[in-house]
Structures are given as C-alpha cells and as structure tokens.
C-alpha positions in Angstrom: 24.5 -1.1 158.1 23.5 0.4 161.4 24.4 -1.4 164.6 21.7 -3.6 166.1 19.8 -2.1 169.0 19.9 -4.2 172.1 16.5 -5.4 173.3 15.9 -5.1 177.0 15.1 -8.5 178.5 12.4 -7.1 180.8 11.5 -4.1 182.8 10.0 -3.6 186.3 6.3 -2.7 186.3 7.0 0.7 187.9 9.7 1.6 185.4 7.7 1.7 182.1 8.1 5.4 181.5 11.9 5.2 181.9 12.2 2.0 179.9 10.5 3.7 177.0 12.6 6.8 177.3 15.8 4.7 177.4 14.7 2.6 174.4 13.8 5.7 172.4 17.0 7.5 173.2 19.0 4.4 172.1 17.1 4.4 168.8 17.6 8.1 168.2 21.3 7.7 168.8 21.6 4.8 166.4 19.0 5.7 163.7 18.0 9.3 164.1 14.7 10.7 165.3 12.8 10.0 162.1 14.1 6.5 161.3 12.1 4.4 163.7 8.6 3.9 164.9 7.1 3.9 168.4 6.6 0.1 167.8 10.4 -0.2 167.4 10.9 1.5 170.7 8.4 -0.8 172.3 10.3 -3.9 171.0 13.6 -2.5 172.3 12.0 -1.8 175.7 10.3 -5.2 175.7 6.8 -3.9 176.1 3.5 -4.1 174.1 2.7 -1.4 171.5 -0.1 -0.2 173.7 2.2 0.4 176.7 3.5 3.9 175.8 0.0 5.4 175.8 -0.1 5.0 179.6 2.5 7.8 179.8 2.8 9.5 176.4 0.5 10.6 173.6 3.0 9.3 171.0 6.5 9.2 169.7 6.8 13.0 169.5 6.1 13.4 173.2 8.8 10.9 174.1 11.2 12.8 171.9 10.2 16.0 173.6 10.9 14.5 177.0 14.4 13.4 175.8 15.2 16.8 174.4 14.0 18.5 177.6 16.2 16.3 179.7 19.1 16.9 177.4 18.7 20.7 177.8 18.4 20.4 181.5 21.6 18.4 181.6 23.4 20.9 179.3 22.2 23.8 181.5 23.5 22.1 184.7 26.9 21.2 183.2 27.3 24.7 181.7 26.5 26.5 184.9 28.9 24.3 186.8 31.6 25.0 184.3 31.0 28.8 184.5 31.2 28.7 188.3 34.2 26.4 188.3 36.1 28.9 186.1 35.0 31.8 188.2 33.5 33.6 185.2 30.5 35.1 186.8 27.0 34.3 187.8 25.7 31.3 185.8 22.1 32.7 185.9 22.9 36.2 185.0 25.2 38.4 182.9 28.6 37.2 181.9 31.8 39.2 181.6 31.0 40.3 178.1 27.5 41.5 179.1 25.7 38.8 177.2 23.2 36.6 179.0 22.9 32.9 178.7 19.5 31.9 177.2 18.2 28.4 177.1 16.0 27.2 174.3 13.9 24.2 175.0 12.6 23.7 171.5 10.7 25.3 168.7 7.0 25.4 168.1 7.3 23.0 165.2 8.9 20.4 167.6 12.3 20.6 166.1 15.4 21.2 168.1 17.2 24.5 167.9 20.7 24.6 166.7 21.7 27.7 168.7 21.8 27.4 172.4 23.8 30.5 173.2 22.5 34.0 172.6 24.6 37.1 172.7 21.6 39.4 173.3 21.8 41.7 176.2 19.8 40.8 179.3 
C-alpha cells in the first residue's frame, strides 16, 4: 500500500499557486502522475476544488510547471558541475565536441527520457 500523503493544515492566501504545486509534486512522487486527480491535490493542499483554476487550466498544466522547474534545476546543477570540474563552457561545446541540449517536454505532454544529446552544435 502506498504511503499516505500528508495534508497541509492551511496555506497563506498569497501562496495558493505554490501550495498546489507542492501538493501535486507530493502526489506524483507517491502515486505517479496518472494515479491521482486534481481534487486529490486540492485535498492535500487544503483548498477547494475550484481553487486551482485561479492559476492553472487543469492538472496537466500543474504537471507541466513541475516538469519545467525540474528541468531548470537539472540545468543549473549540471552547469555548475561542468564549471566545477573545469570541463568547458556549460552553455557551449564540451571537450568531445558535443553540445548540451535541454528538452523541456514533448508535444504530447510526456517527459523525454533523453536529456543529453551528442549532436554537434
């Protein structure tokens, strides 16, 4: 049985967007992206089921925001690691001549499995 999600006691009025993102991320980590509803995320965040529509068109848009933030974090950490190792320009070509390409998602809304591309710049 999956671990129970922790329901947030309350949120500050100005933090609705972040409360929904946090609740959705928690559910994705515990259940997977397809195994919960937007209403579940609302319950975890402690908000009404109408609340998300002030900031998002639906569940897919919240998932896209989470994915986008994840790729931004990955890019930042990867660039820092490249610079720390002295292995070249994090925004350009690397020693082997390949370039680092960042994929933000596919047209169908799925997440790509390949983040690194060996294609020449």
